[in-house]
Phi, psi and omega in degrees: 000132183269103182266153174257142185297323180301315187287322179304309184295323183283332174270007195308132176216129181315143176063016179279135177276142177202169179210140178206170179234156183184186172250144190282134183255319178206157183224126176225134175254115183222133175046043174087341184258152175252131176239125181238131174261116180252145181219137177245015175084356178280344171204176189291305201272338189067210181217143176275133175254126171265119190244124178276142174309341184284349175301136190294336181246041186299311191300314183285329170304311182296337179252022177296155180267153173291135185102355180285147184267135186222155163241121182246137174231133179183200187250123184281130180226158177296138182267134177277350180282142176289154177087354175218144182266328187233161170210161184248125177268117190282135168260329183208130179223128179251128167281110181274316178204124181279161177224134179269186185288354173272009179293122188287339186269078178259196192293332186289158182280129183245148184294155170298327174302317184285321183303329178293342180279348169230061185301335180290345182251330186305332178304337186283354183270164177298310183298314184279338165302319176289316180308307186288329179290328178293315182298317189292320180293316178304320184292322177297315181296329177305309184294313184302319184292309186293333170297316180295334175267008182064033179274142176270125177277127179242128174276100176275161183300138173275325175268124190215157173259356180247150176257094187312306186276350173075012184269352185069030188256026183281139157292136176282143169243118182208149171266344186304145180283111179298348181264350189214052184291126181290150187221147174229109182058040180076005181245129181318138189249095184290347177306333183267354175287183188290327180260001176071014168202172181289122183226167182204179172275141185305145173255346175190148175264021188285320182293323180287326178300323184295322182299318183288322175305328184277004169243329187243355178081293186243118184217161180218152169246146182209092189201179179285144170225161194227136171228113175282060180255130179282067190236142180234028178279160179298352183248357184241140174219157186277335172231133184206175181244146182234148173245119183227100173278156177211135186229127178270165190049050183216149184245188181289325173296324174286339171289318176295323172313305182299314183302314178295311179300329179297302177303313177296326172296314177299315172305309181293322179301309184298323176296313188273313184268351173231034186304321178305299182299320178299325180290318180299313178304318182304312189280321192248337183253313179212102178298138176091007179304307185305316179290325174296319188281323180300318177301323174290321176300329185255000191276154166259117192286127174282160175228131183222136177298146169307311186301323177297317183299312178296324181291317181288340178281320178298320184279349180284164181271003185286154178249117187250147180283335177255145180292150178241115186204137171307128178107345179261147181283159183281137172263162184312322182290330175287313174302316177298315182298320178297308195281327191262325189244316185282314191256316182078035171176189184297140182218122170279124163267125188234159178063077179270159171302133186290343182283353185242007179245167184282165189298336186273352184284143184289128177287136182277162189294336182293346183071004179246339189233160176238166185277077181248157174212154171232135174258123181254134179233147179314156183074315183240348179092222178298127172245331184226139171232137183202184180188164168273139181278148171288104182269351181264126190300315183299314182287331173296309178299325175286327182285325173299317180301314181301315182271007172069039179261116195285134177296330181289341184281335184235033187301321182295318181293320180289327175310319191293334181271343184276330185234102175075038174295151172205151171317130171210164190209157173188178186214173179228141181222116181290124187297312180304324180294325180294311178300321176297314186293318185281337179267338187086353177302141193259343184241127180297336179293338181261018175231007174240133187311309181232099188285150174243115182219162175319116172076019179221110178200065190283316194262000000 
């Protein structure tokens, strides 16, 4: 039977025989005894193994290298040491896989920057063990939440011919020979490509999600997305995961209601279902993390018009690095000032100028703004972005013309407005940014197993 250390410790009973496998975190020899800390990834601390010299392979065990893989059988006993309730008195230890002195994760504390260079090994550290346990649990919580809300899970395409945001940041997908690319009048001839048209990796599943919402009413997507954006900030990655719900017969207020319910659900889930790892983050990554997340889980989310937000920022005494002016997008420093200083809690900013938002957002009657929303939270600023979608064919077509988006490239999207169109709305939440927010980790590269960023794709 393959037992987990976490389960054994939770079910612990004195003199209980047990057996489990894991990797060595440390080896100490004191007063003739050998003490091994073994971890199998199921919890933060692992378990201490006490090895008596009478064990037949004691000498070999006492010279084990950190990182070695072991299978241990013994008796669970109350530990006299502080900080641990149980330890294991070893009766048998099998060395499954040895690790020599070149193993890079020794006792000293390593920087996150260094650990990114050995991303294949960093899951064995306490911090990244906690990060990826939290990430796994949160992914399950996302599906659980939408299942409880009766949303349909849709797998939208990874390879696409449309650029949802219109920013031209797609990674190209092609089978054409780069050294002998077919051309027509000096322009690549994609008719000879695999899909007979220009294609790339998706930046969002939203447009396809809208089509399913107009058949099933409430749907969500949760999958990988890609941006060929040459950005090296702590918040950007070239490959990341997006959660994108879409609701038919819904407006911007319904959209904000769902986003608030969703964020509160995930905050409570992390606090309740990942309590050990959250305590680790609170102690070692961000002091006060649990208090911050609890505050969001229990808050009433404010709603503020973009115009009011600009006015209050302009009247504040704060000095900002970026200008504050109606018609300009809010920067992170503005967002944080609103949620941390002006409101003092999570805040929806709604109805943005149409010139700074995407073509698919519903135009408001004032002719200047669209029914868009951003959810701002303390510490990071924007965490969710969404909108009511433009369901009126004539206004959608005119907006696409204004933004020089060809009708023929989105004929199928326009069809959804010709036949049975209805008000609908949705939002996007970057999964990695969610994990960052709930763990206190500062860099997106540290919450995804194998980060993809400009000039980095080693694994």
